[in-house]
TIBA-554599 format. One record per residue (C-alpha): residue number from 1; x, y, z. Coordinates in steps of 0.5 Angstrom, whole numbers, plus 500, padded with zeros to 3 digits. Example, Ala and Ser with C-alpha at 12.3 -4.5 7.8 and 13.67 -1.06 7.14 Angstrom:
BEGIN
1/525/491/516
2/527/498/514
***
This chain:
BEGIN
1/860/347/185
2/863/345/178
3/870/346/176
4/867/352/172
5/865/356/178
6/870/359/183
7/868/363/189
8/871/368/194
9/869/374/198
10/869/381/196
11/866/383/203
12/868/381/210
13/868/382/217
14/875/386/220
15/878/390/225
16/876/396/220
17/869/394/220
18/865/391/214
19/870/392/208
20/867/392/201
21/872/390/195
22/866/389/190
23/868/395/185
24/874/393/182
25/871/386/180
26/866/389/176
27/869/395/173
28/867/397/166
29/861/391/166
30/855/392/162
31/850/390/167
32/851/390/175
33/844/388/177
34/843/390/185
35/837/386/189
36/834/391/194
37/831/387/199
38/832/386/207
39/831/379/206
40/838/375/205
41/834/369/204
42/830/371/198
43/836/375/195
44/841/368/196
45/835/364/193
46/835/369/187
47/842/369/186
48/842/361/186
49/836/361/180
50/840/366/176
51/847/362/177
52/843/356/174
53/841/360/168
54/848/361/166
55/852/355/169
56/855/350/164
57/857/354/158
58/860/360/163
59/865/361/168
60/861/363/174
61/864/367/180
62/860/366/186
63/861/372/192
64/860/369/199
65/857/372/204
66/860/374/211
67/854/373/214
68/854/365/214
69/855/359/209
70/847/359/207
71/847/366/204
72/851/369/198
73/853/376/196
74/852/375/189
75/855/372/182
76/859/375/177
77/859/372/169
78/865/375/167
79/865/373/160
80/858/376/159
81/860/382/163
82/854/381/168
83/854/381/175
84/848/380/180
85/849/383/187
86/846/384/194
87/844/391/195
88/848/391/202
89/855/391/198
90/853/396/192
91/856/402/191
92/855/409/188
93/861/408/183
94/858/401/179
95/858/402/172
96/851/399/169
97/848/399/175
98/840/397/175
99/837/397/182
100/831/392/182
101/826/393/188
102/824/386/190
103/818/389/194
104/815/391/187
105/814/383/186
106/812/381/192
107/805/381/196
108/808/381/203
109/810/387/206
110/816/389/210
111/815/387/217
112/815/393/221
113/813/390/228
114/817/391/234
115/820/384/234
116/823/385/228
117/826/391/229
118/829/389/236
119/832/383/232
120/835/388/227
121/838/393/232
122/841/387/236
123/844/384/230
124/847/391/229
125/850/392/236
126/853/385/236
127/856/386/229
128/859/392/232
129/862/389/238
130/865/384/234
131/869/389/230
132/871/393/237
133/874/386/239
134/878/385/232
135/880/392/233
136/883/390/240
137/886/384/238
138/889/387/232
139/893/393/237
140/895/387/241
141/898/383/234
142/902/390/233
143/906/389/239
144/907/382/237
145/909/384/230
146/914/389/233
147/918/384/236
148/920/381/230
149/920/387/226
150/926/389/231
151/930/383/229
152/929/383/221
153/934/384/216
154/931/389/212
155/936/390/207
156/936/383/206
157/928/383/205
158/929/388/199
159/934/383/196
160/930/377/197
161/924/380/194
162/928/383/188
163/931/376/187
164/924/372/187
165/921/377/182
166/927/377/177
167/926/369/178
168/918/370/177
169/918/374/171
170/925/372/167
171/923/371/160
172/916/373/161
173/914/378/155
174/912/385/158
175/905/387/156
176/903/394/154
177/900/398/160
178/899/396/167
179/895/390/169
180/888/390/173
181/887/389/180
182/882/385/183
183/881/386/190
184/878/380/194
185/878/376/200
186/879/369/200
187/876/368/207
188/873/372/213
189/871/372/220
190/863/369/221
191/859/366/226
192/861/359/223
193/868/362/225
194/874/363/221
195/873/361/214
196/877/361/207
197/876/358/200
198/884/357/200
199/884/349/198
200/879/351/192
201/884/356/190
202/890/352/191
203/887/346/187
204/886/350/181
205/893/353/180
206/899/349/178
207/904/353/182
208/903/355/189
209/908/358/194
210/907/358/201
211/910/363/205
212/912/361/212
213/914/366/217
214/911/370/224
215/908/376/225
216/912/382/222
217/916/378/218
218/914/382/212
219/910/377/209
220/905/382/206
221/910/387/204
222/913/382/200
223/907/380/196
224/905/387/195
225/912/388/191
226/910/382/187
227/903/384/186
228/906/391/184
229/912/388/179
230/907/384/176
231/902/389/174
232/908/394/172
233/909/388/167
234/902/388/164
235/899/382/168
236/892/382/172
237/893/381/179
238/888/378/184
239/890/381/191
240/887/378/197
241/886/382/203
242/887/380/210
243/880/379/214
244/884/381/220
245/887/387/218
246/885/389/211
247/891/393/209
248/895/387/209
249/895/382/204
250/894/375/204
251/895/372/197
252/897/374/190
253/894/370/184
254/897/371/177
255/893/367/172
256/897/369/166
257/903/366/170
258/899/360/173
259/901/361/180
260/899/363/187
261/903/366/193
262/900/366/200
263/901/367/207
264/900/360/209
265/900/361/217
266/895/361/222
267/889/361/222
268/890/359/214
269/896/354/215
270/897/349/209
271/903/345/206
272/905/343/199
273/901/338/196
274/903/338/189
275/909/337/186
276/911/344/184
277/909/347/190
278/914/351/194
279/915/354/201
280/918/361/202
281/920/361/209
282/921/369/211
283/923/368/218
284/929/363/216
285/931/368/211
286/930/375/214
287/930/374/222
288/935/374/227
289/936/366/229
290/934/365/236
291/928/370/236
292/923/365/237
293/927/363/243
294/929/369/246
295/922/372/246
296/918/366/248
297/915/369/254
298/912/375/250
299/910/372/244
300/906/367/248
301/903/372/252
302/901/377/245
303/899/371/242
304/894/368/247
305/891/375/248
306/890/377/241
307/887/370/240
308/882/371/246
309/879/378/243
310/879/374/236
311/875/369/239
312/870/374/243
313/869/377/236
314/867/370/233
315/862/369/239
316/859/376/238
317/858/374/230
318/855/368/233
319/850/371/237
320/849/376/231
321/847/371/227
322/842/368/231
323/838/375/231
324/839/375/223
325/836/368/223
326/830/371/227
327/829/377/222
328/829/372/216
329/823/368/219
330/819/374/218
331/819/373/210
332/815/368/206
333/818/367/200
334/814/365/194
335/817/360/188
336/812/363/183
337/814/370/185
338/822/369/185
339/821/366/178
340/817/372/176
341/823/376/178
342/828/372/175
343/825/373/168
344/825/380/169
345/832/380/171
346/834/376/165
347/830/381/160
348/834/387/163
349/840/383/161
350/843/384/154
351/846/377/152
***
């Protein structure tokens, strides 16, 4: 992908099941083209063809797929107010939505044989099993958080956040109205393991804050306060949710201020690479010294237990991916048919 292409997830496999944040990313768009078809391979191939039509002169936002790296959920051409997305992430509240049934362009019928239906059913069962394992892992993780919550200085946490926000927004002119929020994920749980696009995001920002800490040390709350402060200042915010617990925030990115702040702990631990990057250590600033040592046995126990359930969930997704692969083999994709569909889509879009 070139420098005018960014990528992220709007859907992800989490402890709350499959989450979908597409709507906030295409609010008030002129055109949201929805590709309807059971084959993810076909829809991905079409999205890639459409990307080629717009790349070069436009910045493309590529929506990655939680099914795996060989699939895509869509592409957004923001400066043209256009999005092309797959049907499984389409919602009823999308402005300018046009659904295109790809079966109308194909001579191939949707498979209805027993093998296909069995693979579909097994893929669904295994994906649901992964969500159940992630939920169990999150419940154990909550017990881990409780250790650190009980050792937190909450008054200092509030002061620390206020001080950081003051430093961030000092001398920044306030704009009229609230800024927009674009809800996203920078990674998710897939058949390939826990994946993310953090390095690509960091390389595009001149200023990155790496939050260090432990479970329950207020990383998400800290970032939510920063996000709200920036929004009330009239600045647009990219809010990246955690793919383990989507109610938690893993990253705040404000392009108007050229900065990013994110949870830089396992399983997405990174360290400063650029001159202006900084570490923000909430454990050191807000937690009773010696907490790690005092509760070492319990911490190790909870860490091992919740990670074991996360691994079980990943195995479930790997097995589900095998069945998805079987399903995709039932579809024959014609290059001529794809070209016809792309031409039809482009005719529907007003430039």
